[in-house]
C-alpha positions as CSV (number, residue, x, y, z in Angstrom):
1,M,18.0,23.1,-24.1
2,T,20.8,20.6,-23.9
3,S,20.2,16.9,-23.4
4,A,21.8,17.1,-20.0
5,R,19.0,19.4,-18.9
6,R,16.1,17.5,-20.4
7,L,13.7,15.9,-18.1
8,H,14.6,12.2,-17.8
9,P,11.7,10.0,-18.9
10,A,11.9,8.2,-15.7
11,W,10.0,11.1,-14.1
12,I,7.3,10.9,-16.7
13,V,6.9,7.1,-16.0
14,L,6.8,7.9,-12.2
15,A,4.1,10.5,-12.7
16,A,1.9,7.9,-14.6
17,L,2.7,5.3,-11.9
18,T,1.7,7.8,-9.1
19,F,-1.5,8.6,-10.8
20,C,-2.3,4.9,-11.1
21,M,-1.4,4.4,-7.4
22,L,-3.6,7.3,-6.5
23,A,-6.6,5.8,-8.3
24,S,-6.2,2.1,-7.2
25,T,-5.5,2.9,-3.6
26,G,-8.3,5.5,-3.5
27,V,-10.9,3.2,-5.0
28,R,-10.0,0.4,-2.6
29,S,-9.8,2.5,0.5
30,V,-13.4,3.7,0.6
31,F,-15.1,0.5,1.9
32,G,-15.2,1.9,5.5
33,V,-17.4,4.7,4.2
34,Y,-20.1,2.2,3.1
35,I,-20.3,0.3,6.3
36,K,-22.9,2.3,8.1
37,P,-25.1,2.8,5.0
38,M,-25.0,-0.8,4.2
39,E,-25.9,-1.7,7.8
40,V,-29.0,0.5,7.5
41,E,-30.2,-0.5,4.0
42,M,-29.2,-4.2,3.9
43,H,-29.3,-5.0,7.6
44,W,-25.8,-6.7,7.5
45,S,-24.1,-6.7,10.8
46,R,-20.8,-4.9,11.7
47,G,-19.1,-8.2,12.2
48,A,-20.2,-9.5,8.8
49,L,-19.1,-6.4,7.0
50,S,-15.9,-6.4,8.8
51,T,-15.3,-9.9,7.8
52,A,-16.0,-9.0,4.1
53,A,-13.4,-6.2,4.5
54,A,-11.0,-8.6,6.1
55,V,-11.3,-11.1,3.2
56,G,-10.7,-8.4,0.7
57,L,-7.6,-7.1,2.6
58,L,-6.2,-10.6,2.9
59,L,-6.7,-11.4,-0.8
60,L,-5.3,-8.0,-1.7
61,G,-2.2,-9.1,0.0
62,A,-2.2,-12.7,-1.4
63,A,-2.3,-11.3,-4.9
64,G,0.9,-9.3,-4.2
65,P,3.4,-12.2,-4.4
66,F,1.9,-13.5,-7.7
67,A,1.6,-10.0,-9.1
68,G,5.2,-9.3,-8.1
69,R,6.4,-12.6,-9.6
70,L,4.6,-11.7,-12.8
71,A,6.0,-8.2,-12.7
72,D,9.6,-9.5,-12.4
73,R,9.1,-11.8,-15.4
74,W,6.5,-10.2,-17.7
75,G,6.9,-6.6,-16.8
76,P,5.2,-4.6,-14.0
77,A,3.5,-2.1,-16.4
78,R,1.4,-4.8,-18.0
79,V,0.4,-6.2,-14.7
80,I,-0.7,-2.9,-13.3
81,V,-3.0,-2.1,-16.4
82,L,-4.7,-5.4,-16.1
83,A,-5.1,-5.1,-12.4
84,L,-6.7,-1.7,-12.8
85,M,-9.2,-3.1,-15.2
86,L,-10.2,-5.8,-12.8
87,L,-10.5,-3.3,-9.9
88,G,-12.8,-1.2,-12.0
89,V,-15.1,-4.1,-13.0
90,G,-15.3,-5.2,-9.3
91,S,-16.3,-1.7,-8.2
92,I,-19.0,-1.5,-10.9
93,A,-20.3,-5.0,-10.0
94,S,-20.4,-4.1,-6.3
95,A,-23.0,-1.5,-7.0
96,F,-25.5,-4.3,-7.9
97,V,-25.0,-6.7,-5.0
98,T,-28.3,-7.8,-3.2
99,Q,-26.8,-10.6,-1.1
100,L,-23.9,-10.5,1.4
101,W,-22.0,-13.3,-0.5
102,Q,-22.2,-11.2,-3.6
103,L,-20.4,-8.4,-1.8
104,F,-17.7,-11.0,-0.7
105,V,-17.2,-11.9,-4.4
106,T,-17.1,-8.3,-5.8
107,A,-15.5,-6.1,-3.1
108,G,-13.8,-9.0,-1.3
109,V,-12.4,-10.8,-4.3
110,L,-12.5,-8.9,-7.6
111,M,-11.7,-5.5,-6.2
112,A,-9.0,-7.0,-3.8
113,V,-7.1,-8.9,-6.5
114,G,-7.3,-5.9,-8.8
115,A,-5.9,-3.6,-6.1
116,G,-3.3,-6.2,-5.1
117,G,-2.1,-6.3,-8.7
118,A,-1.9,-2.4,-8.9
119,A,-0.3,-2.0,-5.4
120,L,3.1,-0.5,-4.6
121,S,4.7,-3.9,-4.4
122,T,4.3,-4.0,-8.2
123,G,4.9,-0.3,-8.8
124,S,8.1,-0.5,-6.8
125,A,9.5,-2.8,-9.4
126,I,9.0,0.0,-12.0
127,V,10.7,2.5,-9.6
128,A,13.7,0.1,-8.9
129,R,14.2,-0.5,-12.6
130,W,14.0,3.2,-13.7
131,F,15.9,4.9,-10.8
132,E,19.4,4.2,-9.6
133,K,19.5,7.7,-8.1
134,H,16.8,9.4,-6.1
135,R,15.1,5.9,-5.5
136,G,13.9,6.9,-2.0
137,I,12.3,10.1,-3.3
138,A,10.8,8.2,-6.2
139,I,9.2,5.6,-3.9
140,G,8.0,8.5,-1.8
141,L,6.2,10.1,-4.6
142,A,4.6,6.9,-5.7
143,A,3.5,6.2,-2.2
144,G,2.3,9.9,-2.0
145,G,-0.1,8.9,-4.7
146,M,-1.5,6.4,-2.4
147,S,-1.9,9.1,0.2
148,A,-3.5,11.4,-2.4
149,G,-5.9,8.6,-3.3
150,Q,-7.2,8.6,0.2
151,L,-7.3,12.4,0.3
152,V,-9.4,12.6,-2.9
153,F,-11.5,9.4,-2.9
154,V,-12.7,9.0,0.7
155,P,-14.4,12.5,0.9
156,L,-15.6,12.0,-2.7
157,A,-17.1,8.7,-1.9
158,A,-18.6,10.0,1.3
159,K,-20.2,12.9,-0.6
160,I,-21.6,10.6,-3.3
161,T,-22.8,8.1,-0.7
162,Y,-24.7,10.5,1.5
163,T,-26.1,12.3,-1.4
164,Y,-27.1,9.5,-3.9
165,G,-26.3,6.3,-2.0
166,W,-23.5,3.8,-1.7
167,R,-24.4,1.9,-4.8
168,W,-24.0,5.1,-7.0
169,S,-20.6,5.6,-5.3
170,F,-19.3,2.2,-6.2
171,L,-20.6,2.6,-9.8
172,W,-19.1,6.0,-10.5
173,L,-15.8,5.2,-9.0
174,G,-15.5,2.0,-11.2
175,V,-16.6,3.8,-14.3
176,G,-14.0,6.7,-13.7
177,L,-11.2,4.1,-13.1
178,L,-11.8,2.4,-16.5
179,L,-12.3,5.5,-18.5
180,L,-9.8,7.9,-17.0
181,V,-7.0,5.8,-15.3
182,V,-6.5,2.7,-17.5
183,P,-5.8,4.7,-20.7
184,V,-3.1,6.6,-18.8
185,G,-1.4,3.4,-17.6
186,M,-1.5,1.9,-21.2
187,W,-0.1,5.1,-22.8
188,L,2.7,6.1,-20.4
189,L,3.7,3.1,-18.1
190,R,6.8,1.3,-19.3
191,S,8.4,-1.6,-17.3
192,T,12.1,-0.8,-17.9
193,P,14.0,2.1,-19.5
194,E,15.7,-0.4,-21.9
195,E,12.3,-0.8,-23.7
196,R,12.9,2.8,-24.9
197,G,16.6,2.4,-25.5
198,L,17.4,4.4,-22.2
199,R,19.2,3.8,-19.0
200,P,18.0,4.2,-15.5
201,L,18.2,7.6,-13.9
202,G,21.7,7.9,-12.3
203,A,23.1,4.8,-13.8
204,T,26.9,4.7,-14.3
205,G,29.4,2.6,-16.1
206,P,29.3,1.3,-19.6
207,K,25.9,0.8,-21.3
208,Q,24.6,-2.8,-21.2
209,T,23.3,-4.8,-24.1
210,A,20.0,-6.6,-24.1
211,A,21.9,-9.9,-23.4
212,D,23.8,-8.3,-20.5
213,I,20.6,-7.0,-19.0
214,V,18.9,-10.5,-19.1
215,A,22.0,-12.2,-17.7
216,A,22.2,-9.5,-14.9
217,Q,18.5,-9.9,-14.1
218,K,18.8,-13.7,-13.7
219,A,22.0,-13.5,-11.7
220,G,20.8,-10.7,-9.5
221,R,17.4,-12.1,-8.5
222,V,17.0,-13.5,-5.1
223,S,14.1,-15.9,-4.7
224,V,11.7,-15.9,-1.9
225,T,13.1,-19.2,-0.7
226,E,16.6,-17.7,-0.6
227,A,15.4,-14.5,1.1
228,A,13.6,-16.6,3.7
229,H,17.0,-17.8,5.0
230,T,17.9,-14.2,5.9
231,L,16.8,-12.3,9.0
232,P,16.2,-9.0,7.3
233,F,13.4,-10.5,5.2
234,W,11.5,-11.7,8.3
235,L,12.0,-8.4,10.1
236,L,10.7,-6.5,7.0
237,M,7.6,-8.8,6.9
238,G,7.0,-8.7,10.6
239,S,7.2,-4.9,10.8
240,F,5.1,-4.5,7.7
241,F,2.5,-6.9,9.2
242,V,2.2,-4.4,12.0
243,C,1.9,-1.6,9.5
244,G,-1.2,-3.3,7.9
245,Y,-2.7,-4.2,11.3
246,T,-2.5,-0.7,12.6
247,S,-3.4,1.2,9.3
248,N,-5.4,-0.4,6.7
249,G,-6.9,-2.9,8.9
250,M,-7.7,-1.0,12.0
251,V,-7.9,2.7,11.2
252,L,-9.0,2.8,7.5
253,T,-11.7,0.1,8.1
254,H,-13.0,1.2,11.4
255,F,-12.3,4.9,11.9
256,M,-15.4,6.1,10.1
257,P,-17.8,3.9,12.2
258,H,-15.8,4.7,15.4
259,A,-16.2,8.4,14.8
260,L,-19.9,8.0,14.1
261,E,-20.3,6.1,17.3
262,H,-18.7,9.0,19.2
263,N,-21.2,11.5,17.8
264,F,-19.0,13.0,15.0
265,T,-20.9,13.6,11.7
266,A,-20.1,11.7,8.5
267,M,-18.6,14.8,6.9
268,Q,-16.5,15.7,10.0
269,A,-15.1,12.1,10.0
270,S,-14.5,12.2,6.2
271,T,-12.8,15.6,6.6
272,A,-10.6,14.1,9.2
273,L,-9.7,11.3,6.7
274,G,-8.9,14.0,4.2
275,V,-6.6,15.8,6.7
276,M,-4.9,12.4,7.2
277,G,-4.5,11.9,3.5
278,A,-3.0,15.4,3.1
279,M,-0.5,14.7,5.9
280,N,0.2,11.3,4.4
281,M,1.5,13.1,1.3
282,I,3.8,15.3,3.4
283,G,5.0,12.4,5.6
284,T,5.6,10.1,2.7
285,L,7.5,12.6,0.6
286,G,9.4,13.6,3.6
287,S,10.2,10.0,4.4
288,G,11.7,9.4,0.9
289,W,13.9,12.5,1.4
290,L,15.1,11.3,4.8
291,C,15.8,7.8,3.4
292,D,18.0,9.2,0.7
293,R,20.0,11.3,3.1
294,F,20.0,9.7,6.6
295,G,19.3,6.0,6.1
296,R,16.3,3.9,6.6
297,R,16.3,2.0,9.9
298,G,16.1,5.0,12.2
299,P,13.4,6.8,10.5
300,L,11.4,3.6,10.1
301,A,11.6,2.9,13.9
302,I,10.5,6.5,14.6
303,Y,7.5,6.2,12.3
304,Y,6.2,3.0,14.1
305,F,6.8,4.6,17.6
306,V,4.9,7.7,16.7
307,R,2.1,5.6,15.2
308,G,1.8,3.8,18.5
309,L,1.5,7.2,20.4
310,S,-1.1,8.4,18.0
311,L,-3.3,5.3,18.4
312,V,-3.2,5.9,22.2
313,F,-4.1,9.6,21.5
314,L,-7.2,8.5,19.5
315,L,-8.8,7.1,22.7
316,Y,-8.9,10.6,24.2
317,V,-10.1,12.6,21.1
318,W,-12.9,14.8,22.5
319,D,-13.9,17.4,19.8
320,V,-13.5,18.3,16.1
321,P,-10.1,20.1,16.5
322,S,-8.7,17.3,18.5
323,L,-10.0,14.9,15.9
324,H,-8.2,16.7,13.2
325,L,-5.1,17.0,15.2
326,W,-5.1,13.2,15.7
327,A,-5.6,12.8,11.8
328,A,-2.7,15.0,11.1
329,L,-0.4,13.1,13.6
330,F,-1.5,9.7,12.3
331,G,-1.4,10.8,8.7
332,L,2.3,11.8,9.0
333,N,3.4,8.2,9.5
334,Y,0.5,6.3,7.8
335,I,2.4,5.6,4.6
336,S,5.7,6.9,5.5
337,T,6.8,3.4,6.3
338,V,6.6,2.4,2.6
339,P,9.8,4.3,1.3
340,P,12.2,2.9,3.9
341,T,10.7,-0.7,3.7
342,T,10.8,-0.8,-0.1
343,T,14.3,0.8,-0.4
344,L,15.6,-1.6,2.2
345,T,14.2,-4.5,0.1
346,A,15.9,-3.1,-3.0
347,N,19.2,-2.3,-1.4
348,I,19.5,-5.6,0.5
349,Y,18.1,-8.0,-2.2
350,G,18.7,-6.1,-5.5
351,R,16.4,-4.3,-7.9
352,F,15.5,-7.3,-10.0
353,S,14.1,-9.0,-6.8
354,V,11.9,-6.1,-5.7
355,G,8.6,-7.2,-7.3
356,E,8.4,-10.8,-5.8
357,L,9.9,-10.0,-2.5
358,S,7.9,-6.8,-2.0
359,G,4.9,-8.8,-2.9
360,W,5.5,-11.2,-0.1
361,I,6.3,-8.4,2.3
362,F,3.1,-6.7,1.2
363,F,1.3,-10.0,1.8
364,A,2.4,-9.9,5.3
365,H,1.0,-6.3,5.5
366,Q,-2.4,-7.5,4.3
367,V,-2.5,-10.5,6.7
368,G,-2.1,-7.9,9.4
369,S,-4.8,-5.7,7.7
370,A,-7.2,-8.6,7.5
371,L,-6.7,-9.5,11.2
372,G,-6.9,-5.8,12.2
373,A,-10.2,-5.4,10.3
374,A,-11.9,-8.5,11.4
375,G,-10.5,-8.4,15.0
376,A,-11.6,-4.8,15.6
377,G,-15.1,-5.6,14.2
378,W,-15.6,-8.6,16.4
379,I,-14.2,-6.8,19.4
380,F,-16.8,-4.1,18.9
381,E,-19.5,-6.7,18.6
382,W,-18.4,-8.2,21.9
383,T,-17.6,-5.1,23.9
384,G,-19.5,-2.2,22.2
385,S,-16.3,-0.3,21.9
386,Y,-13.0,-0.2,19.8
387,S,-10.8,0.8,22.8
388,S,-9.2,-2.6,23.3
389,A,-8.6,-2.9,19.5
390,F,-6.7,0.4,19.3
391,V,-4.7,-0.4,22.4
392,S,-3.5,-3.7,20.8
393,A,-2.5,-1.8,17.7
394,A,-0.5,0.7,19.7
395,V,1.4,-2.1,21.5
396,M,2.2,-3.8,18.2
397,A,3.4,-0.5,16.8
398,F,6.0,-0.1,19.6
399,L,7.2,-3.7,18.9
400,A,7.6,-2.9,15.2
401,A,9.9,0.0,16.1
402,G,12.2,-2.4,17.7
403,M,12.2,-4.8,14.7
404,A,13.1,-1.9,12.5
405,L,16.2,-1.2,14.5
406,M,17.3,-4.8,14.1
407,I,17.4,-4.7,10.3
408,R,21.0,-4.8,8.8
409,E,21.2,-3.0,5.5
410,E,23.8,-5.1,3.7
411,P,23.4,-6.6,0.2
412,V,22.9,-10.3,0.4
413,R,24.6,-12.8,-1.8
414,I,22.8,-15.8,-3.2
415,R,24.1,-18.9,-1.5
416,P,23.3,-22.5,-2.4
417,L,20.4,-23.8,-0.4
418,T,22.3,-27.0,0.5
419,P,25.8,-27.1,1.8
420,A,28.6,-28.2,-0.4
421,P,29.9,-31.7,0.3
422,A,32.9,-31.7,2.7
423,T,36.3,-32.4,1.1
424,T,38.8,-34.6,2.7
């Protein structure tokens, strides 16, 4: 086999990254499975548990900018491995909580910070550095790992919980993360191709020296302060805020209790989440393919618009087939927003800015997630229904579609923050 036909190591690194994204997102996404069992065993209210979920989602996002900044400077691979360790420890510790405040510390802080460090905002820095070509598909594959995590871990957590209890579920997931996933990250993840004497996939032009790479990295980095002076940054943050509000915050946290309140069984609801996860993979991979071929703004707007329609449809689900139909529709655009959002960030602000800027954009996502999780929980406490919460999410999704169409995909140039003195 000639060297031209050999598999580029970028794909091996991407496979390891995808596996890590699968595990980190999967372990962090199962909290909604535990809400009803913890209500029964610990007598904690729906509002209190929703607040714990909201704190976790908010801190998960708050960790993103710092993890992204560290990733841009120290290397994203190292950050992801350390974050996976913290996530595993937090999951194991959650199995032994006896007080509500302890749950806030373990699931709300330790697991959240760990998941934030191992999120796609950090992983996208690896993709941006390893891929010049096929960047959209690569982001789609990594995001597909997030979808697969939900597909694998939510039904698994539900099975363990309703067979052995929620404490065993927390424990086994955390142990599995430390024993199976962390070693893979340590062995296969690399922050840049230059660490192995390679070039990014699809790179053209003369090969750069180490000094050239460091100089290009410094010159090509757009700080968050500079990005904040540009409209695309705020449109990306605003639309991703809506993404978090409508997905992680609203649906992932409250779909399971919502389904149980409407007389679906726990396994029927978890199966629907599995359907959603399977369609996530299809939608996310398809999204990466579309981004590489047809641009990013149009597909991103369509995803948000369809999400709004699916949230309205959720109010009228009446039986198991319609529940699975809804899950398939919502799943197609659940994480499909990630490839266009991330590639827009890389294309507008440069590949050496992706870690930090994606971290801030992801922080906006998690602020939306926290508000969606807490708001929906308290709306249920006040009204006995999630209907008003899902309507608010649908309206915001329609607004995000408009924001996506306003984004101009043009590379920015770093400008001085203060104007130059006028000459006479």
